[in-house]
N, C-alpha and C positions, 0 to 999 in steps of 0.2 A: 581376713586372715590369709596370708600368703607365705610362700617359702617352703623349704624342705625340712625345717626343724620339727622333729616329732619324737614321741616316746614309744618305745617298743617293749611290750610285755611278752616275756619269753618264759615258758614253763613246760619242761618235759621231764618230770620227776623220775619216770621209769625208763627213759630213753636217753642216756647220756650222750650217745653218738649224735642223735638228732639235735640235742641241745647245743652241742659244740658246733655242728654244721650251721645251724640257724644263726648263732652268734657270730661266727666267722663271716657268714654271708652279709650280715648287717654291717659289720665293721669294715667290709670291703667296699661299701657304697661310697660314692663321692662325698656325700654328706651323711655320715653315720649318725644314727639316732642315739638317744640316751636309753640304755637297756635297763629294765626294772624287773623285779621278781613278783610283783603284785600289781594289780590294776589300780592306777591312781584314783583316789576318791574325787579329785577335781580334774575335769577335762579341760585344762587351760591350754593344752597343746594337742595337736592331732595325735591319734593313738593307733599303733599297730598291735594287734593281738596275734602273735605267731606262736601258737601253743597247741596242746592237745584239745580235742573237741570239747571235752568236759570242762576244761579250764576257761574257755572263752565265754564272755558275757554276751550271749547272742541277742538279748533284748537291747543292749547298748549298741550293738552293731546295726540293728534295724532302726533304732531311734535316731542315730547320728550318722547317717549314711554318707554325708559329705566329708566327714573328718575322721572316721574310724574305719580301718581296714582289718579284716580278719582272715585267718588262714584256713577256714573251713566254711562251706556253705551250711546253713542251718538245717535245710531239708534236702537230702539227696539219697533217700532210700531206693529210688528207682534205679540207681546205679549200684549201690554197694550191698543190697540184699538180693541174693540169688533169685528168689522167687519173684520179687518185684522187677528185677532186670529182665527175667524171662517174659513176664507179662507185657512189659513196655515194648520189647522187641516184637513179640507176637502181634500186638496191636498195631505197631508201626508197619509191619509187613503187610497187613491187611490193606492199608492205604497206599503203601509203596512196595508193591510186589517185585519191582525191578531193582530194589536196593541190594547192595553188595552183602547185606546181612542175611539174605536168603541163602547164600552159599557159606557164609562165615559163622553161622550158628548151628551147632548140632541140633537135630530134632529134639525138642524139649517138651516136657509136661511138668507143670507145677501143681502140687497137690497139698492139701491140708488134712491131716489126720492124726489121731492120737493112738489108736489101737489097730493091730494088724487085721482084725476081722472087718474093719471098715473097707478094706480093699475089695471085698467080695462084691459090694454094690458098684464100686468104681469101674470094674472090668466091663460092665454093661453100659457105662456112661462116659465120663471124661477120660478114662484110660482104655477105651475100647480098641483104638488102633495100636496102642502099646501092647495090649493083650494079644492081638492078632499077630504082631511081630514075635512076641515071646512064644506063642504056640508053634510058629514056624521053626523056632529053635536055632536060627543061623546067626543071630546078632547078639552082641553083648551090650549091656546098658550100665550106666553109672548113676548112683544115687548120691546126692549131696544135700545135707541139711541147709535150709535157706539162710540161717543166721549164724552158722558156724564158720570158722576161718581156720587158717593154718593146716588144712587137710583133715580136720576133725570130722568124723562121721562118714567119710567116703566109703562106699562099698560098690563092688561089681556084682552083677547078677545076669542070668540069661534064661530064667524061667519064672513063672508066676510063683511057684513054691519057694524058690530062693528069695524072692522079694518078701514074701510073707514071713519067712524065717528071720530075715534081717530085722523087720519090725518087731517080731517076737523077742529077738535079742535085745532090742532097745527097751522093750517093756521090762525084761528081766533086769537090765541094768538100772532101771528106775527104782526097783525094789531092793537093790543090793546096796545097803547103806555102808558096807565095809569096803567098797571099791576105792582103791588108792587113787587120789587125785592130786594134781599139782595146785599151786596157789592160784593159777589162772582159772581153775574150775573144770579141767578135763583130765582124764586119766592119761597114763603115759603111752598108750597106744593111740588108735584113732577113734576112741570113744568120745562122746560128747555129753555135756550136761543136759539133763532131761528138759530143762526149760527151753532148750533150743529145738526140741523134737516135736514140732507141730507142722511147720512148713518145710516142704522138700521140693527139690527139682530132680526129675528123672531125665537123663539124656542118653542119646545114642552114644555108645563108646566108640571113639575114633581109633580104629585098630590098625591103621596103616600110617603110623607117624614116621617122619624123617628120623633116621637113626644115624648117630655119629658116635665116635669113641673119644671121650675127653682126653684120653691119654696121649692123643696126637698133639695136644697143646699142654706141655708139661708145666706144672706150677713152679718147679725148681729150676732156677736159672742155669745151674750147673748141668741139669739133665738136658737142657735145650741144646747143649753142645754135643750131645751124643746122638746117634742115629735114631730116627723115628722108628716105632715098631713097624714090623712088616704087616702087610695087609692080612696075612694069615693069622697074625696075633691079635688083630683088632676084634672088638666085640661091640655090637650095636647097642647103644643106650638110648632110651627115650629121654627127651628133654622138652621143657617148655620155655618160652621166652617171657622174661619179666621186663616189661617196658614201664617207664615212668611217664605219666601223663600229668600235665599241669593245666588246670582250668582256671580262667581268670575272668572276673567281671561277669557280664551278662550279654554275650558270652564269646570268649575266645578259648580254643582248645589247642594244646601243643603236645607233640610227641617228642620226648627227650631221645636224641638219636644214639645215645650210648646205651645199648640194650644188653641185658644179661641172658645167658643160657644156663638153665638149672637142670642138671642131669639126675636121672634115677640112680639108685645105689647099685642095682643089679642089671645085667644085660637083659634086653627086652625079648620077650616071646609073646606072640599073639595068643590071647585066651582061646581055647578050643572047646568044641562041644562036649568033650569028655572031662573038662576041668570041673572041679567042685568048688564053687565060689566060697563056701564056708571055710575051706582050708587053704584058700589061695594066699600066697605071699604077695602082698601088694608092693613090695619094694621095687619090683621091676616096672610097675605101672604108675606109681605116684612120684612126682618130681619135686614136691614141695620141700624146700630146705628146712622148714620147721620140723619136719619129721626125720631129718637127717643131721641133727645138730652135732652128733658125735663125729661126723665126717669132716667138719670144718669147711674149708674151701674146696675140698676134693671134687665136688660136683658143680662148681661155679666157674663159668668162663664168660668172657666178653664175646658177644655174638660176632663181632668183627674178627676175633681171633680164629674163628672156625673156617675162614676162607682157606681152601686147599685141602680140607679134611675129606676123607673117603666117605661116600654114601654107602651104607651097609645093609640096606633093605629096600625092597620095592622095585618098581620098574626101572629105576635109575641105578640099581646096584652096579658096582664097578665104576660109577661116575665120581666126580669131584664137585664139592660145593664151591661155586664160583662167586666172585664179587658181584656179578650181574644177578645171581640168584639172591644174594643178600639184599640188593637194592630193590628187587621185585617184592621180596617178603616185607621189607620195611614200607614200601609204597602201599601194599595191601593193609598193613597195620594202621597206617595213617588214615586211609579211607574208612576202615572199619570203625576207628575211634570217632571220626566225625559223625558217622551215621548213628553210632551208639548214643552219643549225646543228643542227637536230634530225636531219637526214639524216647530217651528219658524225658525230654522236654514235653513230649506229647502226654506224658503222665504228670501233669503239672501239680497235682496234689503232692506228689512224692519227690519231685525235683524242682526246686525254685532257685535258679541262679539270680544273684543280686550283684549290682555293680561294685560294691565295696567288699568283695570277698574273693579269695582265690583258694585253690586246694590242690594238693599233690595226691595222686592216686597211683597205685600199683596195678598194672593191667597184665593179666596172664593170657598168653596166646599159645596155641599148638599149631605146628606146621605138619601137614600131611601131604602124601603124594597124590597128585591128580591122576586117576587111572587112565591109561591110554586105551583108545578105541581103534580097532583095526582100520587102517587106511585113513585115519584122522590124526593130523599133527596138532597136539594141544597148544594153545596160545601161551601157556605157562606150565612150569613143572610142578609147582607147589600151591597148596591152598592154605591160607591162614584162617584159623578159627579162634574166635573169642571164647575164653573159658570163664573168666570172672573179673570183677573190678573190686579193688580193695582200698579202703580208706586207711590212713595212717599205716602204710605198708611197713613191714618189718625190715627196714633197711640194714639193720645191724647184721643180718645174716649174709650180707654180701661178702664179708670178710675183709681183712686188712689189705690184701693185695690189690683189690679194686676199689678201695675207699675213695681214691682220687676221682672216680666218676661221680660219686655222691657230692664231693666238694664242689665240682664244677656244676652239678645240678642245682644245688642250693644257691650258689652265686648267681646262676642264671635266673632263678626265681626272684632273687632280690633285684636284679637289674630290670627284668621284664614285667614283674607283677607289683613289686613294692615301690620302687623309686618313682615310676611314672604317676602313681596315685597321689603321692604327697607333693610332687612337683606341680600338679594341676590344681591343688587346693587354692581357692581364692581367685582362680582365673576362669576365663570363659573359653579356654582352649579345648576344642573337640575335633580338631582336624585329624584326618587319617594319617597314619604314619607310613603308608606305602608298603606295609608288610602284607603281602598277598598270601592266600592259602597255598600251601605247597612250598613256600620259601622257608629257609632256615636261618635263624640268627641265634647267637648264644647257645648253640647246640639244640635249639628248640625249633622243631618243624611245625608250622601252623597247619592245623587240620580242619579247623572250623572257625569262622568269624561271622557272627550274626548278631543283630540287635533283638533281644528278647522283648516282646511287646509288654509294656507295663513295668519293665525293670529299669529303664533309664540307662541302658548299657553305654559304656564309654569305650 
């Protein structure tokens, strides 16, 4: 069997934008496939399954690895579950203490508990050092349910009592059968369904983020013709970077170079010792667009658009974000991604890359200031920290203004991940393509390129 002729099963019933982007990507290929809405009963031609994880026939993917390509790895919990990701990175750092992940991951604890009173024993054991930090009272921490997404269940705390109260609130919500919920299963604030309340990660809260004002990059073309706001009118907003990462085969990892900046709804102020976490408005601290749907595109910018914006907090206040700053930040992101996938592979039970799969992930990063030391010139201004890895990222929240970056992304996936697989069917071609780590093609920067033992990587 040779050639490029293949069938593509495409199914995104609750994601019409993704469905359109996938179909457009396939139709743009030099040899477009026949697109179908159901998996064919007879595999008389090579098959692509580019669909939601639950719609993929994973057994078929594993049984026919030479002729079937799928858009999700079957096993990847080590990446997409927060507590598994934390464990994989902690284990990796024990063996590789020199890794960039040592600086790029906030101090993290992962715990498993159901009731608040279980914390009492943990303070003397696995949470001993966290308890020590809380007793000092100078740092804030963030709690995230291990299996929740879209910002659900996130809380800030800076004392043992506050953490206990958070878990007590979760217990109360468990017994509240009248709590209003959306069809996805969570309430309209940051509450989570109780089935997700067992695994948690507790992280040091990064309280010195890079702050910019998105109003310096107007969404309205007409406003671009008017004068920018004065520095006195600007307000520093926290933001995180949403990067799209493509993993292919076993294993190549790419960073999509068109990165989004997602801003908080309210100007940022660092939490202080006098703040009460139970009444804290998280709108200044949480940057997830899923919690700001009513704002539309107001908080979304392309990272490259921010060159020239005023830095509004920290040691570089009164400075300007430069193109060199962006390149350094992107370079750190690529390095962190490569190391993160290496860490996940060390937890082989929970991440198993296979040669006939690829997957799109949404990766969230936070940029913070590197504190200056007297008499010491820092080698870089900013530190990039990994927040989380998301499967089937909510790309529809990008908004129509920047949909073009998604169109380019999916076309790149088609060219780099899909077409080469079907071109090689029936051949013995395994020659290197000369694409080195660090190089960029089709807007994809290669971050990692290794052969996974036992996976038959190509």
